[in-house]
C-alpha positions in Angstrom: 98.5 93.1 89.8 96.2 94.4 92.5 95.9 98.1 92.9 97.9 99.6 95.8 95.6 100.8 98.6 97.1 103.5 100.7 97.0 103.7 104.5 94.5 106.6 104.2 92.1 104.4 102.3 92.3 101.7 104.9 91.9 104.1 107.7 88.6 105.4 106.1 87.3 101.8 106.0 87.5 101.9 109.8 86.0 105.4 110.1 83.2 104.5 112.4 85.6 103.6 115.3 87.3 107.0 115.1 84.3 109.3 114.8 84.3 110.4 118.5 87.9 111.6 118.3 89.3 115.1 117.3 92.3 114.9 114.9 95.0 117.1 113.7 96.2 116.1 110.2 99.8 116.6 109.0 99.5 116.6 105.2 99.9 118.3 101.8 98.3 118.3 98.4 100.4 115.4 97.3 98.6 113.2 99.8 95.7 111.6 98.0 93.6 108.5 98.2 94.0 105.7 95.8 91.3 107.4 93.7 93.2 110.7 93.6 91.1 112.6 96.0 92.9 114.9 98.5 93.3 113.0 101.7 92.1 115.8 103.9 88.9 116.2 101.9 88.2 112.4 101.8 88.7 112.1 105.5 86.2 114.8 106.2 83.7 113.3 103.8 84.0 110.0 105.7 83.1 111.8 109.0 86.6 111.9 110.5 86.7 114.9 112.7 89.8 116.7 111.5 89.8 120.1 113.2 93.3 121.3 112.3 95.8 120.8 109.6 99.6 121.0 109.8 101.9 121.4 106.7 105.5 120.5 106.1 108.2 122.1 104.0 106.8 123.4 100.7 103.5 124.1 102.5 100.1 122.5 102.1 100.2 123.2 98.3 103.5 121.1 98.1 104.6 123.8 95.7 106.5 126.2 98.0 110.1 127.0 97.2 112.8 124.7 98.6 113.8 125.8 102.1 111.5 128.8 102.2 109.3 130.0 105.1 105.8 128.7 105.0 103.0 130.7 106.8 100.0 129.7 108.8 96.8 130.3 107.0 93.2 128.9 106.4 92.8 126.2 103.9 90.3 127.2 101.2 89.4 123.6 100.4 88.3 122.6 103.9 88.1 125.9 105.8 90.4 124.5 108.4 93.3 126.4 110.0 96.8 125.3 108.8 99.7 125.4 111.1 103.1 125.5 109.3 105.8 123.1 110.6 108.3 124.8 108.4 108.0 128.4 109.4 108.0 129.9 112.9 108.5 126.4 114.2 109.4 122.9 113.1 107.5 121.1 115.9 103.9 121.3 117.1 103.5 123.0 120.5 101.4 121.9 123.4 99.0 124.6 122.5 98.7 123.3 119.0 97.8 119.9 120.3 95.6 120.9 123.3 92.2 120.2 121.7 93.2 117.1 119.9 92.9 113.4 120.7 95.4 112.3 118.1 97.6 113.3 115.2 97.3 111.8 111.8 100.3 111.8 109.4 99.7 111.4 105.7 102.4 112.7 103.4 104.2 110.9 100.5 107.9 110.6 101.0 110.9 110.5 98.6 112.8 107.6 100.3 115.8 109.8 101.1 117.3 110.9 104.5 117.7 114.5 103.6 114.1 114.9 102.4 112.5 116.8 105.3 109.1 115.2 105.6 110.6 112.3 107.5 112.0 114.7 110.1 108.7 116.6 110.3 107.2 113.2 111.2 109.9 112.7 113.9 109.2 116.0 115.6 105.4 115.7 115.4 105.6 112.2 116.8 107.8 113.4 119.6 105.4 116.3 120.4 102.5 113.8 120.4 104.3 111.6 122.9 105.2 114.6 125.1 101.5 115.6 125.2 100.0 112.1 125.6 98.4 112.1 122.2 98.1 109.2 119.8 100.1 109.4 116.6 98.8 107.5 113.6 100.8 107.1 110.4 98.7 106.5 107.3 101.5 104.6 105.5 102.5 104.8 101.8 105.0 102.9 99.6 108.6 104.1 99.4 108.7 105.5 95.8 112.4 104.9 95.6 112.0 101.2 96.3 111.9 99.0 99.4 114.6 96.4 98.9 116.8 96.8 102.0 119.8 95.4 100.1 119.6 98.5 98.0 120.0 100.8 101.0 123.0 103.2 100.6 125.0 105.3 103.1 126.7 107.2 104.3 125.1 106.6 107.7 124.8 109.8 109.7 127.3 111.1 112.3 124.8 112.3 114.9 127.4 113.9 117.1 128.6 116.3 114.3 126.0 116.3 111.5 122.6 116.1 113.0 120.1 118.6 111.5 116.6 119.0 110.0 117.8 117.2 106.9 119.2 114.4 108.8 118.4 114.1 112.5 119.3 110.5 113.3 121.6 107.8 112.1 119.9 106.2 109.1 121.2 105.7 105.5 120.7 108.3 102.8 118.7 105.8 100.8 116.9 104.0 103.6 114.4 101.8 101.6 111.8 101.9 104.3 108.3 103.4 104.5 107.7 106.2 106.9 105.5 103.9 109.0 108.5 101.5 109.4 110.8 104.3 110.3 108.2 105.6 112.8 108.2 102.2 114.5 112.0 102.2 114.6 112.0 105.7 116.1 109.4 104.7 118.7 111.7 101.8 119.8 115.0 103.7 119.8 114.5 107.5 120.0 111.1 108.7 121.1 109.9 107.7 124.6 106.3 106.8 125.4 105.0 107.1 121.8 101.4 105.9 121.4 102.0 104.9 117.8 99.6 103.2 115.3 100.5 102.4 111.7 97.8 101.9 109.1 99.5 99.8 106.5 99.3 100.1 102.7 97.8 97.1 101.1 99.0 95.3 97.9 102.5 96.8 98.0 105.6 94.5 98.0 108.9 96.0 98.9 110.7 93.9 96.3 108.9 95.7 93.5 111.2 97.7 91.2 110.4 101.4 91.2 108.1 102.2 88.2 110.1 105.0 86.4 107.4 105.4 83.8 104.4 105.5 86.1 101.5 107.6 84.8 99.8 108.3 88.1 102.5 110.5 89.7 101.9 113.4 92.1 105.0 115.4 92.9 105.6 115.5 96.6 107.5 118.8 96.2 108.1 121.1 93.2 111.5 119.7 92.1 110.6 116.0 92.3 108.5 115.9 89.1 108.5 112.2 88.3 109.6 108.8 89.6 113.0 108.8 87.8 113.8 112.2 89.5 113.0 110.7 92.9 115.5 107.9 92.3 118.2 110.4 91.1 117.5 112.7 94.0 119.2 110.5 96.6 122.5 111.1 94.9 122.1 114.4 92.9 120.7 116.2 96.0 124.3 116.4 97.2 125.0 119.0 94.5 123.1 121.5 96.7 126.3 121.5 98.8 128.7 122.6 96.1 128.8 125.3 93.4 127.0 123.3 90.8 123.4 124.0 89.6 121.4 120.7 90.3 118.8 121.5 87.7 116.7 123.8 89.8 115.2 126.5 87.7 114.7 124.1 84.7 112.1 121.6 83.7 114.4 118.7 84.7 115.7 119.2 88.3 118.1 116.5 89.5 118.3 115.1 86.0 120.7 117.8 84.8 123.7 119.5 86.4 126.1 122.2 85.3 127.8 125.5 85.8 129.1 128.3 83.6 132.7 127.1 83.8 132.1 123.4 82.9 133.0 122.0 79.5 130.1 119.8 78.7 131.8 117.3 76.4 134.7 117.0 78.8 132.4 116.2 81.7 130.3 113.8 79.6 133.5 111.9 78.6 134.8 111.8 82.2 131.4 110.6 83.5 131.3 107.9 80.9 134.7 106.7 82.0 133.4 106.1 85.5 131.4 103.1 84.1 128.5 103.6 86.5 125.9 100.9 86.1 122.3 101.8 85.3 122.8 105.4 84.3 124.1 107.3 81.2 124.8 110.9 80.4 124.6 113.3 77.5 126.2 116.8 77.1 123.8 119.7 77.7 123.6 123.5 77.7 120.9 125.2 79.8 120.0 128.5 81.4 118.4 128.2 84.9 115.3 130.5 85.4 116.0 130.4 89.2 118.4 128.9 91.7 122.1 129.0 91.4 123.4 130.8 88.2 119.9 132.3 87.5 119.8 133.5 83.9 123.4 132.5 83.3 124.3 130.0 80.5 125.4 126.7 82.1 127.0 123.6 80.5 127.0 120.1 82.0 125.3 116.7 81.6 121.9 115.2 81.5 121.5 111.9 83.3 119.1 109.1 82.4 118.4 106.0 84.5 118.6 103.0 82.2 118.3 100.3 84.9 116.8 101.1 88.3 117.9 97.7 89.7 121.5 98.3 88.9 121.7 102.0 89.5 123.1 103.1 92.9 122.1 106.7 93.2 123.9 107.6 96.3 127.3 106.1 95.4 126.9 107.5 91.9 126.1 111.0 93.2 129.1 111.0 95.4 131.4 109.8 92.6 130.0 112.6 90.4 130.9 115.1 93.2 134.4 113.7 93.4 134.7 114.0 89.6 133.5 117.6 89.5 135.9 118.6 92.3 138.9 116.9 90.6 138.1 118.3 87.1 137.3 121.9 88.3 139.4 122.4 91.5 139.4 126.2 91.2 135.6 126.8 90.7 134.0 123.8 92.3 133.7 124.8 96.0 131.4 124.3 98.9 128.2 126.3 98.8 126.1 128.0 101.4 122.5 126.9 101.2 120.3 129.0 103.5 116.9 127.5 104.5 114.4 128.0 107.3 116.0 125.2 109.2 119.5 126.4 108.6 119.4 130.2 108.1 123.1 130.7 107.5 123.3 127.8 105.0 126.6 126.7 106.6 127.9 123.1 106.5 125.2 122.1 104.1 127.2 119.4 102.4 128.1 117.8 105.7 124.4 117.8 106.7 123.5 116.2 103.4 126.1 113.4 103.5 126.0 113.0 107.3 129.8 113.0 107.3 132.0 115.7 108.8 134.4 117.5 106.5 132.8 115.9 103.4 134.3 118.3 100.9 137.9 117.7 102.0 137.3 114.0 102.0 135.8 114.0 98.6 138.7 116.2 97.4 141.3 113.8 98.7 139.5 110.7 97.4 139.1 109.2 100.9 135.4 109.6 101.2 134.4 106.0 100.3 136.6 104.6 103.1 134.6 106.2 105.8 133.3 103.9 108.5 129.9 105.5 108.1 129.5 104.0 104.6 128.4 100.4 105.2 124.6 99.9 105.3 124.5 96.1 105.5 123.9 96.4 109.3 120.9 98.5 108.5 119.1 95.4 107.1 119.6 93.7 110.5 118.6 96.8 112.5 115.4 97.3 110.7 114.2 93.7 110.5 112.0 93.9 113.6 110.2 97.0 112.3 109.4 96.0 108.7 105.7 96.0 107.8 105.9 94.6 104.2 
């Protein structure tokens, strides 16, 4: 199999035609070339005139705490100023873009609607269009897989649930690259976008996610390996209820629990769901941070056994229904304050994209929502697919 060549590598092959332009680069430490060099450093070495960096949630380091304020600073590696797009603002200003000819976007994604890098792209692309700047996406594979038939809802209710963890109506597991979504947004949401996509080479969307891949760079602190990225599209919903989702442990989004759970009871109940492609084991753990810090928790550890059969979003929502039914007194909605949502209110609805999610999960009616079906998504995205 040929090595995957990222958009940044292919952009550098054309470096000569861009040397007269001044660029801003939206990136973080997880963005590397195919030879594992930091993208921003490789671009500068190739003579690309990057004069300013922009960083998303988790900062340029890609290690900042989930939802926490990221400051502007000077990058020690390049000496360039770094403007945070997850601090005082979420969108570049006209002043930020004044000296630039174009914005480059190079950040690995997680393939999930509520992962904020996608929405940083949307706001930056919008700012570029408003200020007559070109926007160039250096595309990368979707690490959660690209088969459109694997896309999972719920779709997003824009009228009631739009936020920085889900701005527009796409599925939770969208199965697209950021370049493809950028093309879709340019056609449907962002007027006058001067958009260019530099495609990845040698990636086929039908490829099954490699859960054992050795060359893995975490796009953010909690997404520590390829299996976690797949689980995240479903287990991320736990942030909206009073269950620790594994934050504060070495295995976030692989384990879940709370002080009042009986681990064997939950394991047996989970097993009885007969979910394909995933299995559980009882576990006890003490989170070092996050919900229930330094408090003994009990729960289950999840392992993906077949990534082709596993449906992370549907499985995650069924786990939420199970937890709410087993522990109706203690399992409640949770506030989840972040820079983008300081009060933390309605976090579960923002994650699912469905209004009154908790009550619908509690009543067992969630899976009958009209927002659930994603088969139309395959038709909608067909004109914008690059691979």
